[in-house]
MARVEX-878608 format. One record per residue (C-alpha): residue number from 1; residue in one letter; x, y, z. Coordinates in nm, 4 decimals, always signed. Layout:
residues N
NUM A X Y Z .
...
This chain:
residues 86
1 M +8.1489 +3.9211 +2.5800 .
2 V +7.9431 +3.6040 +2.6253 .
3 R +8.0196 +3.3515 +2.8974 .
4 M +7.9443 +2.9795 +2.8811 .
5 Y +7.7005 +3.0198 +3.1709 .
6 D +7.5073 +3.2785 +2.9700 .
7 L +7.4917 +3.0537 +2.6636 .
8 R +7.3501 +2.7657 +2.8718 .
9 Q +7.0561 +2.9841 +2.9720 .
10 K +6.9476 +3.0429 +2.6131 .
11 E +6.7228 +2.8230 +2.4016 .
12 V +6.8442 +2.7338 +2.0510 .
13 I +6.5856 +2.7786 +1.7759 .
14 N +6.6291 +2.6991 +1.4064 .
15 L +6.5158 +2.9766 +1.1744 .
16 S +6.4734 +2.7475 +0.8727 .
17 D +6.2026 +2.5244 +1.0226 .
18 G +6.1187 +2.6737 +1.3626 .
19 A +6.2524 +2.3693 +1.5505 .
20 R +6.3322 +2.4226 +1.9156 .
21 Y +6.6519 +2.2247 +1.9853 .
22 G +6.6811 +2.2993 +2.3545 .
23 F +6.9590 +2.4597 +2.5583 .
24 V +7.3351 +2.4668 +2.5003 .
25 S +7.5110 +2.1959 +2.6986 .
26 D +7.8666 +2.2286 +2.5737 .
27 L +8.0989 +2.4120 +2.3377 .
28 E +8.3476 +2.2769 +2.0886 .
29 L +8.6743 +2.4741 +2.0843 .
30 C +8.9735 +2.4948 +1.8576 .
31 T +9.2574 +2.5236 +2.1098 .
32 K +9.5123 +2.6035 +1.8392 .
33 E +9.3230 +2.9130 +1.7235 .
34 G +9.1412 +2.9855 +2.0517 .
35 I +8.7957 +3.0047 +1.8942 .
36 I +8.4570 +2.8410 +1.9476 .
37 T +8.3827 +2.6139 +1.6483 .
38 A +8.0401 +2.4785 +1.7495 .
39 I +7.7749 +2.4667 +2.0157 .
40 I +7.6399 +2.1336 +2.1417 .
41 V +7.2738 +2.0806 +2.2339 .
42 P +7.1414 +1.7447 +2.3661 .
43 G +6.9375 +1.5619 +2.1025 .
44 P +6.5832 +1.4324 +2.1249 .
45 G +6.5077 +1.1756 +2.3996 .
46 R +6.4458 +0.8123 +2.3033 .
47 V +6.1694 +0.6932 +2.5364 .
48 L +5.8825 +0.9433 +2.5690 .
49 G +6.1431 +1.2193 +2.5321 .
50 V +6.2827 +1.1454 +2.8766 .
51 F +6.5264 +0.8537 +2.8997 .
52 G +6.8576 +0.8497 +2.7193 .
53 R +7.0089 +1.0871 +2.4686 .
54 D +7.2312 +0.9047 +2.2217 .
55 Q +7.2207 +1.1976 +1.9820 .
56 E +7.3161 +1.5589 +2.0011 .
57 Y +7.2976 +1.8654 +1.7815 .
58 R +7.6432 +1.9934 +1.6800 .
59 I +7.5783 +2.3400 +1.5416 .
60 P +7.8763 +2.5117 +1.3764 .
61 W +7.9416 +2.8572 +1.5124 .
62 R +7.9091 +3.0032 +1.1612 .
63 K +7.5452 +2.8854 +1.1519 .
64 I +7.4495 +3.1118 +1.4442 .
65 N +7.2570 +3.4122 +1.3141 .
66 K +7.1873 +3.5970 +1.6372 .
67 I +7.2448 +3.5609 +2.0118 .
68 G +6.9679 +3.7394 +2.1956 .
69 E +6.8772 +3.7825 +2.5617 .
70 D +6.6831 +3.4533 +2.5821 .
71 I +6.7503 +3.2652 +2.2580 .
72 I +7.0116 +3.1710 +2.0034 .
73 L +6.8869 +3.1763 +1.6451 .
74 V +7.0561 +2.9366 +1.4055 .
75 D +7.0000 +2.8576 +1.0408 .
76 C +7.0898 +2.4997 +0.9580 .
77 N +6.9633 +2.1676 +0.8248 .
78 T +6.8530 +1.9538 +1.1221 .
79 D +6.9609 +1.6316 +0.9492 .
80 K +7.3129 +1.7637 +0.9083 .
81 V +7.3637 +1.8860 +1.2638 .
82 L +7.2054 +1.5908 +1.4493 .
83 I +7.4862 +1.3458 +1.5208 .
84 G +7.5262 +1.0230 +1.7156 .
85 S +7.3732 +0.6754 +1.7059 .
86 E +7.0060 +0.6363 +1.6356 .
């Protein structure tokens, strides 16, 4: 069993390009089926990587390859999972 607290302590890394997305900030749930549909990771910062985050990575649960002790390995196209205004 994995708790939300445990997921927030793990860094998300993309296997396809080695990108380090950051840490899980939220989960997307399907309340009808009672399942996690995606993990949410804050997107890249706008000013020097510090101020403001208008974008976020929405990574579908099916794109998670492995949840380890310290990291979550995903395999996805960065352009498809980065959402929000630019």
